[in-house]
N, CA, C and O atoms as a CHARMM CRD file, in Angstrom:
* protein
*
  344
    1    1 MET  N      8.29600  -2.29200 -30.28400 PROA 1      0.00000
    2    1 MET  CA     9.13800  -1.99600 -29.05700 PROA 1      0.00000
    3    1 MET  C      8.18100  -0.96500 -28.24900 PROA 1      0.00000
    4    1 MET  O      7.60500  -0.05400 -28.84300 PROA 1      0.00000
    5    2 GLY  N      8.06300  -1.15300 -26.98000 PROA 2      0.00000
    6    2 GLY  CA     7.20600  -0.15700 -26.21300 PROA 2      0.00000
    7    2 GLY  C      8.29400   0.68700 -25.47300 PROA 2      0.00000
    8    2 GLY  O      9.41600   0.25300 -25.20900 PROA 2      0.00000
    9    3 ASN  N      7.88800   1.81100 -25.19700 PROA 3      0.00000
   10    3 ASN  CA     8.71800   2.81100 -24.23800 PROA 3      0.00000
   11    3 ASN  C      7.60800   3.78100 -23.66500 PROA 3      0.00000
   12    3 ASN  O      6.41800   3.62700 -23.94000 PROA 3      0.00000
   13    4 ARG  N      8.09400   4.82000 -22.82600 PROA 4      0.00000
   14    4 ARG  CA     7.35200   5.55600 -22.15100 PROA 4      0.00000
   15    4 ARG  C      6.31000   6.43600 -23.14300 PROA 4      0.00000
   16    4 ARG  O      5.19200   6.83800 -22.82000 PROA 4      0.00000
   17    5 GLN  N      6.95300   6.61700 -24.38200 PROA 5      0.00000
   18    5 GLN  CA     6.04400   7.42400 -25.04400 PROA 5      0.00000
   19    5 GLN  C      4.94100   6.91500 -25.73700 PROA 5      0.00000
   20    5 GLN  O      3.92900   7.56500 -26.00300 PROA 5      0.00000
   21    6 ASN  N      5.19400   5.48300 -26.09300 PROA 6      0.00000
   22    6 ASN  CA     4.02300   4.77300 -26.90900 PROA 6      0.00000
   23    6 ASN  C      3.44700   3.69200 -26.14600 PROA 6      0.00000
   24    6 ASN  O      3.01500   2.72600 -26.77500 PROA 6      0.00000
   25    7 HSD  N      3.36600   3.70700 -24.73400 PROA 7      0.00000
   26    7 HSD  CA     2.82100   2.68900 -23.85100 PROA 7      0.00000
   27    7 HSD  C      1.27400   2.73400 -23.94300 PROA 7      0.00000
   28    7 HSD  O      0.66000   3.80000 -23.94000 PROA 7      0.00000
   29    8 GLU  N      0.72300   1.61300 -24.01900 PROA 8      0.00000
   30    8 GLU  CA    -0.85100   1.44800 -24.24100 PROA 8      0.00000
   31    8 GLU  C     -1.27100   0.66300 -22.83600 PROA 8      0.00000
   32    8 GLU  O     -1.25300  -0.56700 -22.79700 PROA 8      0.00000
   33    9 PRO  N     -1.65700   1.47700 -21.66600 PROA 9      0.00000
   34    9 PRO  CA    -2.03800   0.60100 -20.58500 PROA 9      0.00000
   35    9 PRO  C     -3.05800  -0.12600 -20.78800 PROA 9      0.00000
   36    9 PRO  O     -3.08200  -1.19500 -20.17900 PROA 9      0.00000
   37   10 GLU  N     -4.01900   0.15500 -21.54600 PROA 10     0.00000
   38   10 GLU  CA    -5.34500  -0.69900 -21.64300 PROA 10     0.00000
   39   10 GLU  C     -5.23400  -1.78400 -22.79000 PROA 10     0.00000
   40   10 GLU  O     -6.28300  -2.28600 -23.19300 PROA 10     0.00000
   41   11 ARG  N     -4.24700  -2.10400 -23.24000 PROA 11     0.00000
   42   11 ARG  CA    -4.25200  -2.98900 -24.42600 PROA 11     0.00000
   43   11 ARG  C     -4.47100  -4.42300 -23.88800 PROA 11     0.00000
   44   11 ARG  O     -4.25200  -4.66500 -22.70100 PROA 11     0.00000
   45   12 ARG  N     -4.87800  -5.32700 -24.70100 PROA 12     0.00000
   46   12 ARG  CA    -5.14000  -6.80000 -24.36600 PROA 12     0.00000
   47   12 ARG  C     -3.72500  -7.47200 -23.96800 PROA 12     0.00000
   48   12 ARG  O     -2.77500  -7.25400 -24.71900 PROA 12     0.00000
   49   13 ARG  N     -3.56900  -8.14800 -23.00600 PROA 13     0.00000
   50   13 ARG  CA    -2.42900  -8.89500 -22.65800 PROA 13     0.00000
   51   13 ARG  C     -2.68800 -10.32800 -22.64300 PROA 13     0.00000
   52   13 ARG  O     -3.78900 -10.77500 -22.32100 PROA 13     0.00000
   53   14 ARG  N     -1.58200 -11.15100 -23.02500 PROA 14     0.00000
   54   14 ARG  CA    -1.89200 -12.68700 -23.17700 PROA 14     0.00000
   55   14 ARG  C     -1.67600 -13.26900 -21.62600 PROA 14     0.00000
   56   14 ARG  O     -0.80500 -12.87000 -20.85200 PROA 14     0.00000
   57   15 LEU  N     -2.54600 -14.18000 -21.38200 PROA 15     0.00000
   58   15 LEU  CA    -2.50700 -14.91700 -20.08600 PROA 15     0.00000
   59   15 LEU  C     -1.69800 -16.18500 -20.21500 PROA 15     0.00000
   60   15 LEU  O     -2.25200 -17.16500 -20.71300 PROA 15     0.00000
   61   16 LEU  N     -0.53000 -16.25900 -19.84400 PROA 16     0.00000
   62   16 LEU  CA     0.45300 -17.31000 -20.10900 PROA 16     0.00000
   63   16 LEU  C      0.26000 -18.65400 -19.27800 PROA 16     0.00000
   64   16 LEU  O      1.12000 -19.09300 -18.51500 PROA 16     0.00000
   65   17 LEU  N     -0.83900 -19.19000 -19.48900 PROA 17     0.00000
   66   17 LEU  CA    -1.12300 -20.35500 -18.79100 PROA 17     0.00000
   67   17 LEU  C     -1.51900 -21.50500 -19.78700 PROA 17     0.00000
   68   17 LEU  O     -1.72200 -21.25500 -20.97500 PROA 17     0.00000
   69   18 HSD  N     -1.61400 -22.67600 -19.30900 PROA 18     0.00000
   70   18 HSD  CA    -1.95000 -23.96800 -20.29900 PROA 18     0.00000
   71   18 HSD  C     -3.42200 -23.70900 -20.48100 PROA 18     0.00000
   72   18 HSD  O     -3.95300 -22.91600 -19.70400 PROA 18     0.00000
   73   19 ARG  N     -4.14300 -24.28700 -21.41900 PROA 19     0.00000
   74   19 ARG  CA    -5.42900 -24.12800 -21.73200 PROA 19     0.00000
   75   19 ARG  C     -6.27500 -24.83000 -20.51000 PROA 19     0.00000
   76   19 ARG  O     -7.28400 -24.29500 -20.05000 PROA 19     0.00000
   77   20 ARG  N     -5.83900 -25.88900 -20.10600 PROA 20     0.00000
   78   20 ARG  CA    -6.62800 -26.53100 -18.83900 PROA 20     0.00000
   79   20 ARG  C     -6.83600 -25.57600 -17.77800 PROA 20     0.00000
   80   20 ARG  O     -7.91100 -25.33700 -17.22800 PROA 20     0.00000
   81   21 GLU  N     -5.51300 -24.95400 -17.49400 PROA 21     0.00000
   82   21 GLU  CA    -5.38600 -24.04700 -16.30500 PROA 21     0.00000
   83   21 GLU  C     -6.50600 -22.92400 -16.45900 PROA 21     0.00000
   84   21 GLU  O     -7.26300 -22.66700 -15.52200 PROA 21     0.00000
   85   22 ILE  N     -6.57600 -22.27100 -17.67900 PROA 22     0.00000
   86   22 ILE  CA    -7.30600 -21.29400 -17.94500 PROA 22     0.00000
   87   22 ILE  C     -8.84400 -21.66700 -17.82900 PROA 22     0.00000
   88   22 ILE  O     -9.63600 -20.90400 -17.27600 PROA 22     0.00000
   89   23 GLU  N     -9.20900 -22.83500 -18.36000 PROA 23     0.00000
   90   23 GLU  CA   -10.48500 -23.33600 -18.24700 PROA 23     0.00000
   91   23 GLU  C    -10.94000 -23.80400 -16.81900 PROA 23     0.00000
   92   23 GLU  O    -12.13900 -23.81900 -16.54300 PROA 23     0.00000
   93   24 TYR  N    -10.14700 -24.12200 -16.06700 PROA 24     0.00000
   94   24 TYR  CA   -10.27800 -24.63900 -14.63500 PROA 24     0.00000
   95   24 TYR  C    -10.68600 -23.11500 -13.94300 PROA 24     0.00000
   96   24 TYR  O    -11.75000 -22.96100 -13.34400 PROA 24     0.00000
   97   25 LEU  N     -9.80100 -22.14900 -14.09600 PROA 25     0.00000
   98   25 LEU  CA    -9.94500 -20.86600 -13.31900 PROA 25     0.00000
   99   25 LEU  C    -11.23000 -20.33400 -13.65300 PROA 25     0.00000
  100   25 LEU  O    -12.03800 -19.98000 -12.79500 PROA 25     0.00000
  101   26 ASP  N    -11.49300 -20.25500 -15.23900 PROA 26     0.00000
  102   26 ASP  CA   -12.68900 -19.79100 -15.64100 PROA 26     0.00000
  103   26 ASP  C    -14.06000 -20.40800 -15.17500 PROA 26     0.00000
  104   26 ASP  O    -15.08800 -19.74800 -15.01900 PROA 26     0.00000
  105   27 GLY  N    -13.92800 -21.85800 -14.96100 PROA 27     0.00000
  106   27 GLY  CA   -14.98600 -22.40800 -14.47900 PROA 27     0.00000
  107   27 GLY  C    -15.40500 -22.28700 -13.04200 PROA 27     0.00000
  108   27 GLY  O    -16.57400 -22.31100 -12.65800 PROA 27     0.00000
  109   28 ARG  N    -14.20400 -22.13800 -12.18500 PROA 28     0.00000
  110   28 ARG  CA   -14.30800 -21.74200 -10.87800 PROA 28     0.00000
  111   28 ARG  C    -14.80800 -20.49500 -10.65600 PROA 28     0.00000
  112   28 ARG  O    -15.62300 -20.34900  -9.74500 PROA 28     0.00000
  113   29 VAL  N    -14.40300 -19.39300 -11.44900 PROA 29     0.00000
  114   29 VAL  CA   -14.94300 -17.98200 -11.29100 PROA 29     0.00000
  115   29 VAL  C    -16.43300 -18.01200 -11.73000 PROA 29     0.00000
  116   29 VAL  O    -17.21300 -17.39600 -11.00400 PROA 29     0.00000
  117   30 ARG  N    -16.90600 -18.61300 -12.76400 PROA 30     0.00000
  118   30 ARG  CA   -18.22000 -18.47200 -13.28400 PROA 30     0.00000
  119   30 ARG  C    -19.23400 -19.31500 -12.44800 PROA 30     0.00000
  120   30 ARG  O    -20.31300 -18.87400 -12.05200 PROA 30     0.00000
  121   31 LEU  N    -18.76700 -20.57700 -12.22500 PROA 31     0.00000
  122   31 LEU  CA   -19.87500 -21.34000 -11.58000 PROA 31     0.00000
  123   31 LEU  C    -19.71600 -21.33000  -9.97300 PROA 31     0.00000
  124   31 LEU  O    -20.67200 -21.26200  -9.20100 PROA 31     0.00000
  125   32 GLY  N    -18.45300 -21.40200  -9.61700 PROA 32     0.00000
  126   32 GLY  CA   -18.27300 -21.49200  -8.20100 PROA 32     0.00000
  127   32 GLY  C    -18.48800 -20.33700  -7.35600 PROA 32     0.00000
  128   32 GLY  O    -18.63000 -20.43600  -6.13800 PROA 32     0.00000
  129   33 GLY  N    -18.51500 -19.22100  -8.00100 PROA 33     0.00000
  130   33 GLY  CA   -18.85800 -17.75900  -7.42700 PROA 33     0.00000
  131   33 GLY  C    -17.51400 -17.48600  -6.61300 PROA 33     0.00000
  132   33 GLY  O    -17.55600 -16.97900  -5.49300 PROA 33     0.00000
  133   34 LEU  N    -16.45200 -17.80800  -7.16400 PROA 34     0.00000
  134   34 LEU  CA   -15.11400 -17.58600  -6.55100 PROA 34     0.00000
  135   34 LEU  C    -14.49800 -16.41100  -7.24700 PROA 34     0.00000
  136   34 LEU  O    -14.99200 -16.01600  -8.30300 PROA 34     0.00000
  137   35 THR  N    -13.52200 -15.86900  -6.75600 PROA 35     0.00000
  138   35 THR  CA   -12.82400 -14.58900  -7.27000 PROA 35     0.00000
  139   35 THR  C    -11.48800 -14.88200  -7.51900 PROA 35     0.00000
  140   35 THR  O    -10.93500 -15.62200  -6.70600 PROA 35     0.00000
  141   36 LEU  N    -10.80000 -14.43400  -8.53400 PROA 36     0.00000
  142   36 LEU  CA    -9.19600 -14.50400  -8.75000 PROA 36     0.00000
  143   36 LEU  C     -8.61000 -13.30500  -8.03600 PROA 36     0.00000
  144   36 LEU  O     -8.99900 -12.18400  -8.36300 PROA 36     0.00000
  145   37 VAL  N     -7.66300 -13.46500  -7.04500 PROA 37     0.00000
  146   37 VAL  CA    -6.99800 -12.49900  -6.34700 PROA 37     0.00000
  147   37 VAL  C     -5.62000 -12.33500  -6.55200 PROA 37     0.00000
  148   37 VAL  O     -4.87800 -13.23300  -6.15600 PROA 37     0.00000
  149   38 PRO  N     -5.09400 -11.23300  -7.16400 PROA 38     0.00000
  150   38 PRO  CA    -3.59900 -11.01200  -7.31100 PROA 38     0.00000
  151   38 PRO  C     -2.85200 -10.82300  -5.94100 PROA 38     0.00000
  152   38 PRO  O     -3.04700  -9.87800  -5.17700 PROA 38     0.00000
  153   39 LEU  N     -1.91200 -11.92100  -5.72500 PROA 39     0.00000
  154   39 LEU  CA    -1.08300 -11.94300  -4.48600 PROA 39     0.00000
  155   39 LEU  C      0.11500 -11.16300  -4.41300 PROA 39     0.00000
  156   39 LEU  O      0.48900 -10.50100  -3.44400 PROA 39     0.00000
  157   40 ARG  N      0.74600 -11.31000  -5.63800 PROA 40     0.00000
  158   40 ARG  CA     1.98900 -10.74000  -5.80800 PROA 40     0.00000
  159   40 ARG  C      2.32200 -10.32800  -7.21100 PROA 40     0.00000
  160   40 ARG  O      1.97600 -11.00300  -8.18100 PROA 40     0.00000
  161   41 LEU  N      3.06500  -9.09700  -7.31500 PROA 41     0.00000
  162   41 LEU  CA     3.58000  -8.82700  -8.74000 PROA 41     0.00000
  163   41 LEU  C      5.06600  -8.51900  -8.65300 PROA 41     0.00000
  164   41 LEU  O      5.62000  -7.86900  -7.76600 PROA 41     0.00000
  165   42 TYR  N      5.61700  -9.08400  -9.70500 PROA 42     0.00000
  166   42 TYR  CA     7.00800  -9.12700  -9.73300 PROA 42     0.00000
  167   42 TYR  C      7.54700  -9.14300 -11.15200 PROA 42     0.00000
  168   42 TYR  O      6.93200  -9.65700 -12.08600 PROA 42     0.00000
  169   43 LEU  N      8.82800  -8.50300 -11.27300 PROA 43     0.00000
  170   43 LEU  CA     9.35300  -8.58000 -12.45400 PROA 43     0.00000
  171   43 LEU  C     10.47800  -9.87100 -12.78800 PROA 43     0.00000
  172   43 LEU  O     11.25200 -10.18600 -11.88300 PROA 43     0.00000
  173   44 LYS  N     10.52500 -10.43600 -13.81300 PROA 44     0.00000
  174   44 LYS  CA    11.41700 -11.55900 -14.07900 PROA 44     0.00000
  175   44 LYS  C     12.03100 -11.27300 -15.46800 PROA 44     0.00000
  176   44 LYS  O     11.30800 -11.40300 -16.45600 PROA 44     0.00000
  177   45 HSD  N     13.05700 -10.97200 -15.57800 PROA 45     0.00000
  178   45 HSD  CA    13.69400 -10.64900 -16.91100 PROA 45     0.00000
  179   45 HSD  C     12.90400  -9.63600 -17.65600 PROA 45     0.00000
  180   45 HSD  O     12.92300  -8.51000 -17.15900 PROA 45     0.00000
  181   46 ASN  N     12.22500  -9.79500 -18.72400 PROA 46     0.00000
  182   46 ASN  CA    11.48400  -8.83400 -19.50000 PROA 46     0.00000
  183   46 ASN  C     10.04500  -8.83500 -19.25400 PROA 46     0.00000
  184   46 ASN  O      9.33400  -8.03500 -19.86300 PROA 46     0.00000
  185   47 ARG  N      9.53600  -9.69100 -18.38600 PROA 47     0.00000
  186   47 ARG  CA     8.10100  -9.91200 -18.19000 PROA 47     0.00000
  187   47 ARG  C      7.72300  -9.36800 -16.72500 PROA 47     0.00000
  188   47 ARG  O      8.55100  -9.13800 -15.84400 PROA 47     0.00000
  189   48 ILE  N      6.41000  -9.21000 -16.62100 PROA 48     0.00000
  190   48 ILE  CA     5.90900  -8.73500 -15.32800 PROA 48     0.00000
  191   48 ILE  C      4.93400  -9.92500 -15.03900 PROA 48     0.00000
  192   48 ILE  O      3.98500 -10.19300 -15.77600 PROA 48     0.00000
  193   49 LYS  N      5.26700 -10.64400 -13.85000 PROA 49     0.00000
  194   49 LYS  CA     4.40500 -11.75400 -13.53600 PROA 49     0.00000
  195   49 LYS  C      3.50800 -11.36700 -12.38000 PROA 49     0.00000
  196   49 LYS  O      3.78700 -10.49800 -11.55400 PROA 49     0.00000
  197   50 VAL  N      2.33000 -12.14400 -12.40000 PROA 50     0.00000
  198   50 VAL  CA     1.44800 -11.95400 -11.21700 PROA 50     0.00000
  199   50 VAL  C      1.06200 -13.34600 -10.60000 PROA 50     0.00000
  200   50 VAL  O      0.69800 -14.28600 -11.30700 PROA 50     0.00000
  201   51 GLU  N      1.16100 -13.41000  -9.31600 PROA 51     0.00000
  202   51 GLU  CA     0.90800 -14.63000  -8.62000 PROA 51     0.00000
  203   51 GLU  C     -0.62000 -14.44200  -8.31900 PROA 51     0.00000
  204   51 GLU  O     -0.99500 -13.41300  -7.75600 PROA 51     0.00000
  205   52 ILE  N     -1.45300 -15.36200  -8.66400 PROA 52     0.00000
  206   52 ILE  CA    -2.89600 -15.14900  -8.25800 PROA 52     0.00000
  207   52 ILE  C     -3.25600 -16.58600  -7.47200 PROA 52     0.00000
  208   52 ILE  O     -2.60300 -17.63000  -7.46700 PROA 52     0.00000
  209   53 ALA  N     -4.51900 -16.27300  -6.81400 PROA 53     0.00000
  210   53 ALA  CA    -5.12000 -17.30900  -6.03900 PROA 53     0.00000
  211   53 ALA  C     -6.52200 -17.35900  -6.23600 PROA 53     0.00000
  212   53 ALA  O     -7.06400 -16.37700  -6.74300 PROA 53     0.00000
  213   54 ILE  N     -7.19100 -18.34100  -5.91500 PROA 54     0.00000
  214   54 ILE  CA    -8.70800 -18.43400  -5.92100 PROA 54     0.00000
  215   54 ILE  C     -9.36900 -18.08300  -4.71100 PROA 54     0.00000
  216   54 ILE  O     -8.98700 -18.81100  -3.79500 PROA 54     0.00000
  217   55 ALA  N    -10.18200 -17.27600  -4.37600 PROA 55     0.00000
  218   55 ALA  CA   -10.72800 -17.00000  -3.06600 PROA 55     0.00000
  219   55 ALA  C    -12.14900 -16.71100  -3.03000 PROA 55     0.00000
  220   55 ALA  O    -12.70900 -16.05000  -3.90400 PROA 55     0.00000
  221   56 ARG  N    -12.76700 -17.23800  -1.95800 PROA 56     0.00000
  222   56 ARG  CA   -14.21700 -17.21200  -1.74000 PROA 56     0.00000
  223   56 ARG  C    -14.49100 -16.00800  -0.84900 PROA 56     0.00000
  224   56 ARG  O    -13.79700 -15.78200   0.14200 PROA 56     0.00000
  225   57 GLY  N    -15.57800 -15.18900  -1.23900 PROA 57     0.00000
  226   57 GLY  CA   -15.86100 -14.01200  -0.35300 PROA 57     0.00000
  227   57 GLY  C    -16.33100 -14.24000   0.96400 PROA 57     0.00000
  228   57 GLY  O    -16.71600 -15.36500   1.28600 PROA 57     0.00000
  229   58 LYS  N    -16.34100 -13.30700   1.74700 PROA 58     0.00000
  230   58 LYS  CA   -16.75600 -13.32500   3.17400 PROA 58     0.00000
  231   58 LYS  C    -18.22600 -13.41900   3.34000 PROA 58     0.00000
  232   58 LYS  O    -18.97000 -12.81900   2.56400 PROA 58     0.00000
  233   59 LYS  N    -18.67100 -14.12500   4.28900 PROA 59     0.00000
  234   59 LYS  CA   -20.10100 -14.21700   4.48900 PROA 59     0.00000
  235   59 LYS  C    -20.54800 -13.11200   5.25400 PROA 59     0.00000
  236   59 LYS  O    -19.71800 -12.39400   5.81000 PROA 59     0.00000
  237   60 LEU  N    -21.99900 -12.84700   5.36600 PROA 60     0.00000
  238   60 LEU  CA   -22.55000 -11.54300   5.95200 PROA 60     0.00000
  239   60 LEU  C    -22.10300 -11.67700   7.41200 PROA 60     0.00000
  240   60 LEU  O    -21.68900 -10.65200   7.95500 PROA 60     0.00000
  241   61 TRP  N    -22.13300 -12.68500   8.02900 PROA 61     0.00000
  242   61 TRP  CA   -21.68300 -12.67000   9.61300 PROA 61     0.00000
  243   61 TRP  C    -20.36800 -12.48200   9.75000 PROA 61     0.00000
  244   61 TRP  O    -19.99400 -12.09600  10.85700 PROA 61     0.00000
  245   62 ASP  N    -19.49000 -12.66900   8.83500 PROA 62     0.00000
  246   62 ASP  CA   -17.98900 -12.43400   8.95900 PROA 62     0.00000
  247   62 ASP  C    -17.69800 -10.98000   8.71200 PROA 62     0.00000
  248   62 ASP  O    -16.76000 -10.38800   9.24600 PROA 62     0.00000
  249   63 LYS  N    -18.59600 -10.41000   7.83200 PROA 63     0.00000
  250   63 LYS  CA   -18.56400  -8.88900   7.60000 PROA 63     0.00000
  251   63 LYS  C    -18.95000  -8.19600   8.79500 PROA 63     0.00000
  252   63 LYS  O    -18.31300  -7.22900   9.21100 PROA 63     0.00000
  253   64 ARG  N    -19.98500  -8.66300   9.36900 PROA 64     0.00000
  254   64 ARG  CA   -20.44000  -7.88600  10.50500 PROA 64     0.00000
  255   64 ARG  C    -19.38200  -7.90700  11.68100 PROA 64     0.00000
  256   64 ARG  O    -19.18300  -6.94500  12.42200 PROA 64     0.00000
  257   65 GLN  N    -18.69300  -9.18500  11.76400 PROA 65     0.00000
  258   65 GLN  CA   -17.77500  -9.33200  13.02500 PROA 65     0.00000
  259   65 GLN  C    -16.55800  -8.38700  12.71500 PROA 65     0.00000
  260   65 GLN  O    -16.01100  -7.71300  13.58800 PROA 65     0.00000
  261   66 ALA  N    -16.21400  -8.39600  11.50300 PROA 66     0.00000
  262   66 ALA  CA   -15.00300  -7.46000  11.12600 PROA 66     0.00000
  263   66 ALA  C    -15.13400  -5.87000  11.31100 PROA 66     0.00000
  264   66 ALA  O    -14.24500  -5.09500  11.66200 PROA 66     0.00000
  265   67 ILE  N    -16.50000  -5.57300  10.97800 PROA 67     0.00000
  266   67 ILE  CA   -16.86700  -4.26800  11.13200 PROA 67     0.00000
  267   67 ILE  C    -16.94700  -3.84000  12.79400 PROA 67     0.00000
  268   67 ILE  O    -16.48700  -2.80500  13.27700 PROA 67     0.00000
  269   68 ALA  N    -17.60200  -4.84200  13.46700 PROA 68     0.00000
  270   68 ALA  CA   -17.52900  -4.61300  14.95900 PROA 68     0.00000
  271   68 ALA  C    -16.19600  -4.54900  15.50100 PROA 68     0.00000
  272   68 ALA  O    -15.97500  -3.68600  16.35000 PROA 68     0.00000
  273   69 GLU  N    -15.12900  -5.45000  15.08700 PROA 69     0.00000
  274   69 GLU  CA   -13.80300  -5.40900  15.58400 PROA 69     0.00000
  275   69 GLU  C    -13.06600  -4.14700  15.18200 PROA 69     0.00000
  276   69 GLU  O    -12.21800  -3.64900  15.92200 PROA 69     0.00000
  277   70 ARG  N    -13.40200  -3.61400  13.96700 PROA 70     0.00000
  278   70 ARG  CA   -12.92700  -2.34400  13.46200 PROA 70     0.00000
  279   70 ARG  C    -13.36100  -1.16900  14.37400 PROA 70     0.00000
  280   70 ARG  O    -12.59700  -0.26600  14.71500 PROA 70     0.00000
  281   71 ASP  N    -14.67700  -1.27000  14.73900 PROA 71     0.00000
  282   71 ASP  CA   -15.27700   0.05500  15.54800 PROA 71     0.00000
  283   71 ASP  C    -14.73200  -0.00200  16.95500 PROA 71     0.00000
  284   71 ASP  O    -14.57100   1.01500  17.62900 PROA 71     0.00000
  285   72 ALA  N    -14.44700  -1.24400  17.38700 PROA 72     0.00000
  286   72 ALA  CA   -14.00800  -1.42600  18.86400 PROA 72     0.00000
  287   72 ALA  C    -12.56900  -0.94100  18.81000 PROA 72     0.00000
  288   72 ALA  O    -12.18500  -0.20200  19.71700 PROA 72     0.00000
  289   73 ARG  N    -11.76200  -1.27500  17.86600 PROA 73     0.00000
  290   73 ARG  CA   -10.45100  -0.92200  17.90700 PROA 73     0.00000
  291   73 ARG  C    -10.29200   0.64400  17.59200 PROA 73     0.00000
  292   73 ARG  O     -9.25800   1.20100  17.95700 PROA 73     0.00000
  293   74 ARG  N    -11.08900   1.22000  17.05900 PROA 74     0.00000
  294   74 ARG  CA   -11.20700   2.76500  16.68900 PROA 74     0.00000
  295   74 ARG  C    -11.57600   3.57900  18.05500 PROA 74     0.00000
  296   74 ARG  O    -10.97200   4.58000  18.44200 PROA 74     0.00000
  297   75 ASP  N    -12.73000   2.93700  18.74300 PROA 75     0.00000
  298   75 ASP  CA   -12.99800   3.40800  20.09500 PROA 75     0.00000
  299   75 ASP  C    -11.85500   3.48000  21.09700 PROA 75     0.00000
  300   75 ASP  O    -11.62400   4.47800  21.78000 PROA 75     0.00000
  301   76 VAL  N    -11.10700   2.26700  21.13600 PROA 76     0.00000
  302   76 VAL  CA    -9.96700   2.32100  22.10100 PROA 76     0.00000
  303   76 VAL  C     -9.00400   3.31300  21.69500 PROA 76     0.00000
  304   76 VAL  O     -8.45500   3.97500  22.57600 PROA 76     0.00000
  305   77 GLU  N     -8.70200   3.52100  20.38800 PROA 77     0.00000
  306   77 GLU  CA    -7.69800   4.50500  19.92100 PROA 77     0.00000
  307   77 GLU  C     -8.10900   5.86500  20.25700 PROA 77     0.00000
  308   77 GLU  O     -7.28000   6.65400  20.71000 PROA 77     0.00000
  309   78 ARG  N     -9.40600   6.21900  20.05700 PROA 78     0.00000
  310   78 ARG  CA   -10.00100   7.42900  20.47200 PROA 78     0.00000
  311   78 ARG  C     -9.78700   7.79100  21.98400 PROA 78     0.00000
  312   78 ARG  O     -9.36300   8.86200  22.41800 PROA 78     0.00000
  313   79 ALA  N    -10.18200   6.63700  22.73000 PROA 79     0.00000
  314   79 ALA  CA   -10.13200   6.83400  24.21400 PROA 79     0.00000
  315   79 ALA  C     -8.64700   7.12800  24.69900 PROA 79     0.00000
  316   79 ALA  O     -8.35500   8.00000  25.51700 PROA 79     0.00000
  317   80 THR  N     -7.81100   6.32200  24.11300 PROA 80     0.00000
  318   80 THR  CA    -6.18200   6.65400  24.59900 PROA 80     0.00000
  319   80 THR  C     -5.75000   7.95900  24.09500 PROA 80     0.00000
  320   80 THR  O     -5.07100   8.67900  24.82800 PROA 80     0.00000
  321   81 ALA  N     -6.06100   8.32000  22.96400 PROA 81     0.00000
  322   81 ALA  CA    -5.61100   9.54100  22.35700 PROA 81     0.00000
  323   81 ALA  C     -6.31200  10.72900  23.33600 PROA 81     0.00000
  324   81 ALA  O     -5.66200  11.71000  23.69800 PROA 81     0.00000
  325   82 HSD  N     -7.52500  10.54300  23.66200 PROA 82     0.00000
  326   82 HSD  CA    -8.14200  11.58300  24.55700 PROA 82     0.00000
  327   82 HSD  C     -7.56900  11.68300  25.86100 PROA 82     0.00000
  328   82 HSD  O     -7.43900  12.79400  26.37400 PROA 82     0.00000
  329   83 ALA  N     -7.15600  10.48000  26.54700 PROA 83     0.00000
  330   83 ALA  CA    -6.59100  10.33800  27.79300 PROA 83     0.00000
  331   83 ALA  C     -5.20500  10.99400  27.77000 PROA 83     0.00000
  332   83 ALA  O     -4.82100  11.61600  28.76100 PROA 83     0.00000
  333   84 LEU  N     -4.52200  10.89000  26.79000 PROA 84     0.00000
  334   84 LEU  CA    -3.12000  11.29000  26.75400 PROA 84     0.00000
  335   84 LEU  C     -3.25200  12.96200  26.55500 PROA 84     0.00000
  336   84 LEU  O     -2.44300  13.67300  27.15100 PROA 84     0.00000
  337   85 ARG  N     -4.18900  13.51200  25.78700 PROA 85     0.00000
  338   85 ARG  CA    -4.35200  14.89300  25.54800 PROA 85     0.00000
  339   85 ARG  C     -4.75800  15.58900  27.00900 PROA 85     0.00000
  340   85 ARG  O     -4.17100  16.60500  27.38200 PROA 85     0.00000
  341   86 GLY  N     -5.72300  15.01400  27.74300 PROA 86     0.00000
  342   86 GLY  CA    -6.24200  15.52700  28.90300 PROA 86     0.00000
  343   86 GLY  C     -5.71000  15.29600  30.09700 PROA 86     0.00000
  344   86 GLY  O     -6.22100  15.78400  31.10500 PROA 86     0.00000
C-alpha cells in the first residue's frame, strides 16, 4: 500500500494496453519518427489514466513561421504598451 511517506515517484509502472497496441506504438515511434504525446491526465477510481496521441514534429519552415508570428505579436504588444504609457 502506498501513501505519502513511502511513495516512489521513479518506480516502473505498467502500461495497460494490449500487446498489439504496445507493438504498434513502439513501431511507429522507432521507425516512423513519431512521438507519443500525453493529451490528458485524469483519475478514474484508484487509477491515474493518461490519454496519448501519436504526433509528428514540426518541419523547419513551420518552426520559422511560428517564431516569426510570435515575434510579430510581441512587437505589437510592446508598441501598444508604449503608446498607452506615453
